[in-house]
N, CA and C atoms as a LAMMPS dump frame, in Angstrom:
ITEM: TIMESTEP
0
ITEM: NUMBER OF ATOMS
537
ITEM: BOX BOUNDS ff ff ff
-5.0000000000000000e+02 5.0000000000000000e+02
-5.0000000000000000e+02 5.0000000000000000e+02
-5.0000000000000000e+02 5.0000000000000000e+02
ITEM: ATOMS id mol type element x y z
1 1 1 N 421.19 157.628 -435.443
2 1 2 C 421.1 159.068 -435.29
3 1 3 C 421.408 159.691 -436.639
4 2 1 N 420.527 160.522 -437.125
5 2 2 C 420.811 161.294 -438.328
6 2 3 C 421.6 162.523 -437.909
7 3 1 N 421.752 163.45 -438.805
8 3 2 C 422.504 164.653 -438.456
9 3 3 C 421.837 165.345 -437.275
10 4 1 N 422.573 165.563 -436.203
11 4 2 C 421.983 166.207 -435.037
12 4 3 C 421.602 167.646 -435.348
13 5 1 N 420.523 168.082 -434.752
14 5 2 C 420.042 169.439 -435.022
15 5 3 C 420.502 170.428 -433.977
16 6 1 N 420.878 169.956 -432.801
17 6 2 C 421.359 170.88 -431.784
18 6 3 C 422.425 170.198 -430.946
19 7 1 N 423.098 171.005 -430.19
20 7 2 C 424.253 170.534 -429.444
21 7 3 C 423.882 169.514 -428.368
22 8 1 N 422.635 169.513 -427.933
23 8 2 C 422.199 168.547 -426.936
24 8 3 C 422.001 167.16 -427.549
25 9 1 N 422.334 167 -428.818
26 9 2 C 422.172 165.732 -429.519
27 9 3 C 423.036 164.62 -428.927
28 10 1 N 423.886 164.937 -427.962
29 10 2 C 424.699 163.897 -427.328
30 10 3 C 423.816 162.783 -426.791
31 11 1 N 422.582 163.121 -426.42
32 11 2 C 421.664 162.149 -425.843
33 11 3 C 421.284 161.049 -426.828
34 12 1 N 421.485 161.316 -428.136
35 12 2 C 421.128 160.336 -429.162
36 12 3 C 422.337 159.582 -429.708
37 13 1 N 423.514 159.834 -429.17
38 13 2 C 424.719 159.151 -429.643
39 13 3 C 424.704 157.709 -429.137
40 14 1 N 424.754 156.768 -430.077
41 14 2 C 424.728 155.352 -429.719
42 14 3 C 425.877 154.562 -430.324
43 15 1 N 426.602 155.167 -431.27
44 15 2 C 427.636 154.416 -431.98
45 15 3 C 428.798 155.338 -432.342
46 16 1 N 429.847 154.735 -432.868
47 16 2 C 430.999 155.503 -433.335
48 16 3 C 430.566 156.463 -434.433
49 17 1 N 429.737 156.004 -435.333
50 17 2 C 429.233 156.856 -436.414
51 17 3 C 428.471 158.06 -435.847
52 18 1 N 427.681 157.834 -434.819
53 18 2 C 426.952 158.933 -434.181
54 18 3 C 427.917 159.931 -433.554
55 19 1 N 428.995 159.429 -432.938
56 19 2 C 429.964 160.343 -432.336
57 19 3 C 430.656 161.178 -433.411
58 20 1 N 430.925 160.588 -434.562
59 20 2 C 431.503 161.346 -435.675
60 20 3 C 430.585 162.529 -436.006
61 21 1 N 429.297 162.26 -436.137
62 21 2 C 428.334 163.336 -436.439
63 21 3 C 428.322 164.37 -435.318
64 22 1 N 428.425 163.914 -434.083
65 22 2 C 428.408 164.843 -432.951
66 22 3 C 429.667 165.712 -432.93
67 23 1 N 430.825 165.123 -433.231
68 23 2 C 432.056 165.91 -433.299
69 23 3 C 431.96 166.99 -434.381
70 24 1 N 431.338 166.66 -435.498
71 24 2 C 431.158 167.648 -436.562
72 24 3 C 430.209 168.752 -436.116
73 25 1 N 429.22 168.397 -435.314
74 25 2 C 428.329 169.403 -434.757
75 25 3 C 429.089 170.315 -433.793
76 26 1 N 429.933 169.739 -432.944
77 26 2 C 430.757 170.551 -432.043
78 26 3 C 431.664 171.477 -432.848
79 27 1 N 432.194 170.97 -433.937
80 27 2 C 433.045 171.78 -434.805
81 27 3 C 432.284 172.983 -435.337
82 28 1 N 431.099 172.76 -435.844
83 28 2 C 430.297 173.86 -436.381
84 28 3 C 429.903 174.831 -435.279
85 29 1 N 429.57 174.315 -434.101
86 29 2 C 429.196 175.173 -432.981
87 29 3 C 430.382 175.997 -432.523
88 30 1 N 431.553 175.403 -432.533
89 30 2 C 432.748 176.104 -432.088
90 30 3 C 433.094 177.261 -433.008
91 31 1 N 432.796 177.123 -434.279
92 31 2 C 433.108 178.174 -435.242
93 31 3 C 432.556 179.522 -434.788
94 32 1 N 431.387 179.493 -434.195
95 32 2 C 430.78 180.743 -433.785
96 32 3 C 430.954 181.064 -432.32
97 33 1 N 430.329 180.288 -431.485
98 33 2 C 430.174 180.652 -430.084
99 33 3 C 431.423 180.527 -429.225
100 34 1 N 432.265 179.542 -429.465
101 34 2 C 433.346 179.285 -428.532
102 34 3 C 434.729 179.266 -429.166
103 35 1 N 434.864 179.861 -430.327
104 35 2 C 436.156 179.843 -431.011
105 35 3 C 437.254 180.458 -430.149
106 36 1 N 436.89 181.383 -429.277
107 36 2 C 437.877 182.051 -428.428
108 36 3 C 438.516 181.113 -427.397
109 37 1 N 437.862 180.017 -427.077
110 37 2 C 438.409 179.093 -426.071
111 37 3 C 439.554 178.268 -426.617
112 38 1 N 439.482 177.894 -427.848
113 38 2 C 440.524 177.098 -428.456
114 38 3 C 440.55 175.671 -427.936
115 39 1 N 441.481 174.914 -428.471
116 39 2 C 441.624 173.508 -428.093
117 39 3 C 441.999 173.392 -426.626
118 40 1 N 442.966 174.198 -426.187
119 40 2 C 443.396 174.085 -424.79
120 40 3 C 442.286 174.477 -423.828
121 41 1 N 441.493 175.484 -424.151
122 41 2 C 440.36 175.854 -423.301
123 41 3 C 439.34 174.733 -423.199
124 42 1 N 439.074 174.081 -424.343
125 42 2 C 438.158 172.947 -424.33
126 42 3 C 438.726 171.822 -423.465
127 43 1 N 440.021 171.522 -423.652
128 43 2 C 440.633 170.436 -422.884
129 43 3 C 440.638 170.733 -421.391
130 44 1 N 440.924 171.983 -421.012
131 44 2 C 440.885 172.324 -419.581
132 44 3 C 439.457 172.217 -419.048
133 45 1 N 438.464 172.543 -419.872
134 45 2 C 437.076 172.326 -419.467
135 45 3 C 436.791 170.85 -419.245
136 46 1 N 437.387 170.006 -420.076
137 46 2 C 437.206 168.568 -419.934
138 46 3 C 437.874 168.065 -418.66
139 47 1 N 439.01 168.62 -418.321
140 47 2 C 439.658 168.269 -417.046
141 47 3 C 438.695 168.547 -415.895
142 48 1 N 438.002 169.674 -415.951
143 48 2 C 437.012 170.022 -414.929
144 48 3 C 435.915 168.963 -414.864
145 49 1 N 435.447 168.519 -416.022
146 49 2 C 434.419 167.47 -416.066
147 49 3 C 434.958 166.18 -415.46
148 50 1 N 436.188 165.834 -415.788
149 50 2 C 436.772 164.591 -415.283
150 50 3 C 437.018 164.633 -413.779
151 51 1 N 437.101 165.824 -413.204
152 51 2 C 437.244 165.943 -411.749
153 51 3 C 436.13 165.194 -411.021
154 52 1 N 434.975 165.115 -411.64
155 52 2 C 433.823 164.458 -411.012
156 52 3 C 433.92 162.935 -411.039
157 53 1 N 434.893 162.405 -411.762
158 53 2 C 435.016 160.955 -411.928
159 53 3 C 436.201 160.374 -411.175
160 54 1 N 436.668 161.058 -410.165
161 54 2 C 437.914 160.652 -409.535
162 54 3 C 437.74 159.874 -408.238
163 55 1 N 436.634 159.229 -408.058
164 55 2 C 436.424 158.502 -406.809
165 55 3 C 437.105 157.132 -406.79
166 56 1 N 437.821 156.799 -407.838
167 56 2 C 438.553 155.54 -407.869
168 56 3 C 437.76 154.373 -408.4
169 57 1 N 436.45 154.47 -408.398
170 57 2 C 435.624 153.389 -408.914
171 57 3 C 434.883 153.811 -410.169
172 58 1 N 435.162 155 -410.643
173 58 2 C 434.42 155.547 -411.774
174 58 3 C 434.601 154.7 -413.031
175 59 1 N 433.509 154.45 -413.67
176 59 2 C 433.522 153.808 -414.975
177 59 3 C 432.896 154.787 -415.95
178 60 1 N 433.202 154.601 -417.199
179 60 2 C 432.597 155.454 -418.204
180 60 3 C 431.247 154.859 -418.559
181 61 1 N 430.205 155.386 -417.969
182 61 2 C 428.866 154.893 -418.24
183 61 3 C 428.412 155.365 -419.611
184 62 1 N 427.736 154.492 -420.318
185 62 2 C 427.078 154.891 -421.544
186 62 3 C 427.897 154.752 -422.817
187 63 1 N 429.11 154.264 -422.759
188 63 2 C 429.891 154.058 -423.977
189 63 3 C 430.037 155.33 -424.796
190 64 1 N 429.663 155.252 -426.062
191 64 2 C 429.773 156.413 -426.954
192 64 3 C 428.947 157.575 -426.434
193 65 1 N 427.762 157.279 -425.892
194 65 2 C 426.923 158.344 -425.344
195 65 3 C 427.596 158.981 -424.134
196 66 1 N 428.241 158.185 -423.301
197 66 2 C 428.951 158.729 -422.146
198 66 3 C 430.063 159.667 -422.561
199 67 1 N 430.797 159.296 -423.614
200 67 2 C 431.832 160.175 -424.141
201 67 3 C 431.216 161.452 -424.69
202 68 1 N 430.144 161.336 -425.446
203 68 2 C 429.478 162.52 -425.996
204 68 3 C 428.973 163.432 -424.885
205 69 1 N 428.479 162.852 -423.805
206 69 2 C 428.025 163.648 -422.665
207 69 3 C 429.183 164.428 -422.057
208 70 1 N 430.347 163.77 -421.923
209 70 2 C 431.511 164.489 -421.395
210 70 3 C 431.903 165.644 -422.307
211 71 1 N 431.861 165.425 -423.617
212 71 2 C 432.204 166.491 -424.564
213 71 3 C 431.209 167.642 -424.462
214 72 1 N 429.939 167.304 -424.319
215 72 2 C 428.901 168.321 -424.16
216 72 3 C 429.184 169.179 -422.927
217 73 1 N 429.518 168.522 -421.837
218 73 2 C 429.788 169.264 -420.597
219 73 3 C 431.102 170.036 -420.661
220 74 1 N 432.104 169.464 -421.326
221 74 2 C 433.418 170.12 -421.415
222 74 3 C 433.348 171.437 -422.17
223 75 1 N 432.443 171.542 -423.13
224 75 2 C 432.38 172.753 -423.947
225 75 3 C 431.924 173.976 -423.165
226 76 1 N 431.258 173.776 -422.035
227 76 2 C 430.812 174.913 -421.237
228 76 3 C 431.392 174.931 -419.824
229 77 1 N 432.128 173.886 -419.46
230 77 2 C 432.727 173.868 -418.122
231 77 3 C 433.824 174.911 -418.026
232 78 1 N 433.949 175.462 -416.856
233 78 2 C 434.962 176.491 -416.628
234 78 3 C 436.355 175.879 -416.752
235 79 1 N 437.148 176.355 -417.717
236 79 2 C 438.512 175.828 -417.808
237 79 3 C 439.35 176.326 -416.64
238 80 1 N 439.947 175.398 -415.92
239 80 2 C 440.818 175.763 -414.795
240 80 3 C 442.197 175.159 -415.044
241 81 1 N 443.022 175.874 -415.808
242 81 2 C 444.346 175.332 -416.11
243 81 3 C 445.144 175.036 -414.845
244 82 1 N 445.755 173.869 -414.842
245 82 2 C 446.606 173.45 -413.739
246 82 3 C 447.739 172.625 -414.339
247 83 1 N 448.801 173.316 -414.739
248 83 2 C 449.914 172.657 -415.411
249 83 3 C 450.54 171.56 -414.558
250 84 1 N 450.342 171.6 -413.252
251 84 2 C 450.903 170.559 -412.377
252 84 3 C 450.286 169.192 -412.668
253 85 1 N 449.109 169.161 -413.269
254 85 2 C 448.477 167.887 -413.619
255 85 3 C 449.166 167.212 -414.795
256 86 1 N 449.811 167.994 -415.643
257 86 2 C 450.439 167.467 -416.853
258 86 3 C 451.714 166.708 -416.496
259 87 1 N 451.858 165.576 -417.137
260 87 2 C 453.031 164.737 -416.886
261 87 3 C 453.65 164.264 -418.197
262 88 1 N 454.184 165.172 -418.977
263 88 2 C 454.767 164.697 -420.239
264 88 3 C 456.021 163.892 -419.984
265 89 1 N 456.378 162.943 -420.805
266 89 2 C 455.491 162.459 -421.865
267 89 3 C 454.478 161.466 -421.286
268 90 1 N 453.298 161.543 -421.774
269 90 2 C 452.251 160.635 -421.336
270 90 3 C 451.86 159.765 -422.512
271 91 1 N 451.792 158.497 -422.282
272 91 2 C 451.426 157.539 -423.307
273 91 3 C 449.952 157.189 -423.133
274 92 1 N 449.187 157.328 -424.209
275 92 2 C 447.756 157.025 -424.088
276 92 3 C 447.509 155.576 -423.698
277 93 1 N 448.448 154.69 -423.995
278 93 2 C 448.285 153.286 -423.609
279 93 3 C 448.302 153.1 -422.092
280 94 1 N 448.845 154.066 -421.371
281 94 2 C 448.913 153.979 -419.912
282 94 3 C 447.623 154.46 -419.247
283 95 1 N 446.697 155.005 -420.018
284 95 2 C 445.448 155.52 -419.453
285 95 3 C 444.517 154.342 -419.163
286 96 1 N 444.189 154.177 -417.886
287 96 2 C 443.348 153.049 -417.487
288 96 3 C 442.159 153.468 -416.633
289 97 1 N 442.117 154.725 -416.227
290 97 2 C 441.016 155.18 -415.385
291 97 3 C 440.807 156.683 -415.592
292 98 1 N 439.802 157.224 -414.927
293 98 2 C 439.46 158.641 -415.087
294 98 3 C 440.596 159.557 -414.648
295 99 1 N 441.292 159.196 -413.584
296 99 2 C 442.378 160.047 -413.09
297 99 3 C 443.499 160.138 -414.109
298 100 1 N 443.827 159.018 -414.742
299 100 2 C 444.894 159.044 -415.75
300 100 3 C 444.441 159.761 -417.02
301 101 1 N 443.162 159.604 -417.373
302 101 2 C 442.664 160.358 -418.534
303 101 3 C 442.726 161.854 -418.233
304 102 1 N 442.371 162.222 -417.029
305 102 2 C 442.428 163.634 -416.616
306 102 3 C 443.85 164.179 -416.779
307 103 1 N 444.84 163.424 -416.335
308 103 2 C 446.243 163.838 -416.495
309 103 3 C 446.628 163.908 -417.969
310 104 1 N 446.164 162.943 -418.74
311 104 2 C 446.475 162.928 -420.173
312 104 3 C 445.858 164.14 -420.871
313 105 1 N 444.621 164.451 -420.563
314 105 2 C 443.952 165.612 -421.157
315 105 3 C 444.677 166.898 -420.737
316 106 1 N 445.089 166.99 -419.479
317 106 2 C 445.847 168.164 -419.01
318 106 3 C 447.175 168.27 -419.763
319 107 1 N 447.831 167.138 -419.976
320 107 2 C 449.091 167.131 -420.711
321 107 3 C 448.874 167.625 -422.132
322 108 1 N 447.792 167.185 -422.759
323 108 2 C 447.479 167.657 -424.11
324 108 3 C 447.211 169.159 -424.115
325 109 1 N 446.5 169.665 -423.116
326 109 2 C 446.208 171.098 -423.042
327 109 3 C 447.488 171.913 -422.921
328 110 1 N 448.389 171.486 -422.062
329 110 2 C 449.669 172.176 -421.889
330 110 3 C 450.486 172.1 -423.181
331 111 1 N 450.499 170.927 -423.797
332 111 2 C 451.252 170.737 -425.032
333 111 3 C 450.692 171.602 -426.161
334 112 1 N 449.367 171.691 -426.25
335 112 2 C 448.763 172.52 -427.299
336 112 3 C 449.144 173.986 -427.1
337 113 1 N 449.035 174.482 -425.884
338 113 2 C 449.394 175.886 -425.61
339 113 3 C 450.863 176.141 -425.941
340 114 1 N 451.741 175.221 -425.565
341 114 2 C 453.167 175.352 -425.889
342 114 3 C 453.373 175.371 -427.395
343 115 1 N 452.695 174.493 -428.094
344 115 2 C 452.806 174.4 -429.543
345 115 3 C 452.375 175.703 -430.216
346 116 1 N 451.268 176.262 -429.761
347 116 2 C 450.775 177.528 -430.354
348 116 3 C 451.772 178.652 -430.091
349 117 1 N 452.367 178.679 -428.892
350 117 2 C 453.371 179.711 -428.58
351 117 3 C 454.568 179.589 -429.508
352 118 1 N 455.019 178.377 -429.745
353 118 2 C 456.158 178.164 -430.634
354 118 3 C 455.851 178.612 -432.059
355 119 1 N 454.653 178.31 -432.534
356 119 2 C 454.255 178.724 -433.881
357 119 3 C 454.223 180.25 -433.974
358 120 1 N 453.631 180.903 -432.977
359 120 2 C 453.575 182.372 -432.98
360 120 3 C 454.974 182.981 -432.904
361 121 1 N 455.854 182.397 -432.089
362 121 2 C 457.219 182.915 -431.947
363 121 3 C 457.983 182.795 -433.261
364 122 1 N 457.821 181.686 -433.959
365 122 2 C 458.482 181.52 -435.264
366 122 3 C 457.977 182.566 -436.248
367 123 1 N 456.679 182.745 -436.28
368 123 2 C 456.105 183.731 -437.204
369 123 3 C 456.578 185.142 -436.846
370 124 1 N 456.654 185.448 -435.559
371 124 2 C 457.097 186.78 -435.119
372 124 3 C 458.548 187.051 -435.513
373 125 1 N 459.344 186 -435.587
374 125 2 C 460.75 186.159 -436.002
375 125 3 C 460.891 186.15 -437.514
376 126 1 N 459.778 186.049 -438.229
377 126 2 C 459.812 186.028 -439.68
378 126 3 C 460.171 184.683 -440.267
379 127 1 N 460.126 183.646 -439.439
380 127 2 C 460.426 182.297 -439.903
381 127 3 C 459.156 181.607 -440.379
382 128 1 N 459.334 180.681 -441.288
383 128 2 C 458.183 179.936 -441.76
384 128 3 C 457.632 179.1 -440.616
385 129 1 N 456.357 179.262 -440.359
386 129 2 C 455.724 178.534 -439.254
387 129 3 C 454.957 177.321 -439.761
388 130 1 N 454.938 177.114 -441.056
389 130 2 C 454.259 175.949 -441.614
390 130 3 C 452.769 175.987 -441.36
391 131 1 N 452.184 174.832 -441.378
392 131 2 C 450.744 174.71 -441.163
393 131 3 C 450.405 174.638 -439.688
394 132 1 N 451.38 174.717 -438.866
395 132 2 C 451.187 174.593 -437.431
396 132 3 C 452.439 173.994 -436.848
397 133 1 N 452.357 173.565 -435.639
398 133 2 C 453.516 172.953 -435.002
399 133 3 C 453.371 171.449 -435.004
400 134 1 N 453.547 170.867 -433.85
401 134 2 C 453.441 169.415 -433.74
402 134 3 C 451.975 168.966 -433.7
403 135 1 N 451.062 169.906 -433.516
404 135 2 C 449.636 169.607 -433.591
405 135 3 C 449.195 169.822 -435.035
406 136 1 N 448.379 168.921 -435.534
407 136 2 C 447.926 169.025 -436.918
408 136 3 C 446.988 170.216 -437.123
409 137 1 N 446.341 170.654 -436.057
410 137 2 C 445.336 171.711 -436.187
411 137 3 C 445.517 172.755 -435.098
412 138 1 N 445.307 174.007 -435.467
413 138 2 C 445.485 175.095 -434.515
414 138 3 C 444.194 175.66 -433.952
415 139 1 N 443.057 175.173 -434.441
416 139 2 C 441.77 175.672 -433.94
417 139 3 C 440.926 174.507 -433.455
418 140 1 N 440.015 174.806 -432.554
419 140 2 C 439.133 173.755 -432.05
420 140 3 C 438.284 173.182 -433.181
421 141 1 N 437.818 174.032 -434.075
422 141 2 C 436.994 173.534 -435.19
423 141 3 C 437.774 172.503 -436.002
424 142 1 N 438.992 172.837 -436.391
425 142 2 C 439.796 171.916 -437.194
426 142 3 C 440.138 170.657 -436.405
427 143 1 N 440.362 170.804 -435.101
428 143 2 C 440.674 169.648 -434.263
429 143 3 C 439.48 168.697 -434.179
430 144 1 N 438.281 169.234 -433.958
431 144 2 C 437.083 168.393 -433.947
432 144 3 C 436.902 167.711 -435.301
433 145 1 N 437.122 168.455 -436.383
434 145 2 C 437.003 167.876 -437.724
435 145 3 C 438.01 166.749 -437.921
436 146 1 N 439.265 166.974 -437.479
437 146 2 C 440.288 165.942 -437.605
438 146 3 C 439.954 164.705 -436.79
439 147 1 N 439.465 164.918 -435.578
440 147 2 C 439.064 163.798 -434.72
441 147 3 C 437.956 163.011 -435.402
442 148 1 N 436.952 163.72 -435.916
443 148 2 C 435.837 163.057 -436.597
444 148 3 C 436.323 162.272 -437.811
445 149 1 N 437.218 162.861 -438.594
446 149 2 C 437.737 162.171 -439.784
447 149 3 C 438.492 160.913 -439.398
448 150 1 N 439.36 161.023 -438.397
449 150 2 C 440.11 159.843 -437.97
450 150 3 C 439.156 158.758 -437.471
451 151 1 N 438.187 159.156 -436.67
452 151 2 C 437.254 158.193 -436.098
453 151 3 C 436.433 157.507 -437.189
454 152 1 N 436.085 158.245 -438.229
455 152 2 C 435.302 157.676 -439.329
456 152 3 C 436.136 156.741 -440.198
457 153 1 N 437.439 157.019 -440.314
458 153 2 C 438.275 156.305 -441.27
459 153 3 C 439.231 155.288 -440.662
460 154 1 N 439.373 155.269 -439.35
461 154 2 C 440.39 154.398 -438.744
462 154 3 C 440.132 152.916 -439.032
463 155 1 N 441.171 152.205 -439.417
464 155 2 C 441.007 150.761 -439.579
465 155 3 C 441.027 150.028 -438.236
466 156 1 N 441.302 150.743 -437.15
467 156 2 C 441.388 150.141 -435.825
468 156 3 C 440.143 150.413 -434.981
469 157 1 N 439.035 150.682 -435.629
470 157 2 C 437.806 151.015 -434.904
471 157 3 C 437.427 149.931 -433.897
472 158 1 N 437.684 148.675 -434.232
473 158 2 C 437.322 147.573 -433.329
474 158 3 C 438.081 147.666 -432.005
475 159 1 N 439.241 148.326 -432.013
476 159 2 C 440.023 148.462 -430.787
477 159 3 C 439.468 149.556 -429.864
478 160 1 N 438.54 150.339 -430.353
479 160 2 C 437.954 151.421 -429.557
480 160 3 C 436.743 150.959 -428.764
481 161 1 N 436.305 149.745 -429.009
482 161 2 C 435.143 149.197 -428.329
483 161 3 C 435.591 148.168 -427.298
484 162 1 N 435.002 148.096 -426.156
485 162 2 C 434.035 149.054 -425.643
486 162 3 C 434.732 150.376 -425.311
487 163 1 N 433.967 151.437 -425.42
488 163 2 C 434.513 152.76 -425.149
489 163 3 C 434.888 152.838 -423.677
490 164 1 N 436.12 153.183 -423.437
491 164 2 C 436.617 153.302 -422.071
492 164 3 C 437.649 154.41 -422.003
493 165 1 N 438.24 154.565 -420.853
494 165 2 C 439.199 155.652 -420.634
495 165 3 C 440.366 155.554 -421.617
496 166 1 N 440.878 154.353 -421.811
497 166 2 C 442.02 154.187 -422.715
498 166 3 C 441.646 154.461 -424.162
499 167 1 N 440.487 153.984 -424.606
500 167 2 C 440.111 154.216 -426.005
501 167 3 C 439.863 155.703 -426.267
502 168 1 N 439.413 156.425 -425.256
503 168 2 C 439.265 157.88 -425.413
504 168 3 C 440.649 158.511 -425.571
505 169 1 N 441.605 158.086 -424.762
506 169 2 C 442.964 158.618 -424.88
507 169 3 C 443.549 158.3 -426.256
508 170 1 N 443.284 157.112 -426.776
509 170 2 C 443.767 156.754 -428.111
510 170 3 C 443.169 157.678 -429.16
511 171 1 N 441.889 157.988 -429.035
512 171 2 C 441.244 158.903 -429.972
513 171 3 C 441.872 160.285 -429.903
514 172 1 N 442.117 160.757 -428.681
515 172 2 C 442.719 162.096 -428.516
516 172 3 C 444.139 162.144 -429.067
517 173 1 N 444.906 161.081 -428.854
518 173 2 C 446.25 161.027 -429.399
519 173 3 C 446.236 161.072 -430.916
520 174 1 N 445.305 160.368 -431.521
521 174 2 C 445.181 160.371 -432.971
522 174 3 C 444.695 161.726 -433.478
523 175 1 N 443.726 162.31 -432.794
524 175 2 C 443.173 163.608 -433.229
525 175 3 C 444.237 164.699 -433.197
526 176 1 N 445.2 164.565 -432.301
527 176 2 C 446.281 165.553 -432.178
528 176 3 C 447.094 165.648 -433.462
529 177 1 N 447.282 164.534 -434.144
530 177 2 C 448.177 164.518 -435.308
531 177 3 C 447.486 164.211 -436.632
532 178 1 N 446.214 163.827 -436.605
533 178 2 C 445.528 163.393 -437.835
534 178 3 C 445.162 164.578 -438.719
535 179 1 N 445.532 164.484 -439.981
536 179 2 C 445.18 165.545 -440.93
537 179 3 C 444.208 165.031 -441.954
C-alpha cells in the first residue's frame, strides 16, 4: 500500500507498515474534521465498535486490515462513555479477547479524560502543566502520530504478529506514552 488517498484506505492495509500509513492518515483527517472528539471520544467510539465483538467467540478477522477496519469504524461511531467499564489498573498483557480489549479501551478513555482535567487544573492554578500529564499527547492527531511512530520504530514488532486482541492492547499502551 502506498500513501492512502482517502480514509477508506483501511481496505488496503495488509501489513504493519500499511497500518503506520493509515494511522498517519487518521492523524491528518483528525486535524480537521474530528479534532473536537479528542482521544477519549475516539476511544469511546472504539468501545462502541467492540460491543459488536462480544459474543465470546469473536476473533479479530483480517489481522492488520481488521484492526484498520475497527479504527475506521471507531472514528465515526457514536461515543457512549460508560466509566463502569473501566477497571484501572488494567494490564495490556491481560487482554485476551474482545471483551477485555473493550474494558482496556474504556480504561484508557477514562484515564485520558482524567489526565486532561489534571493538566487543565494545574494550568488554571498557574502551575506549570508541562507538555501534558501522564499521556504523552493531548490531541488525537498527536496520539495517532505517536502510535504510528512507535509502530514503525519498535524493536518488538515480531511480538505484534499475528495481530490479536493482546497485540492491539500492547500498541495502545505504547501509544499512550510514546513520544
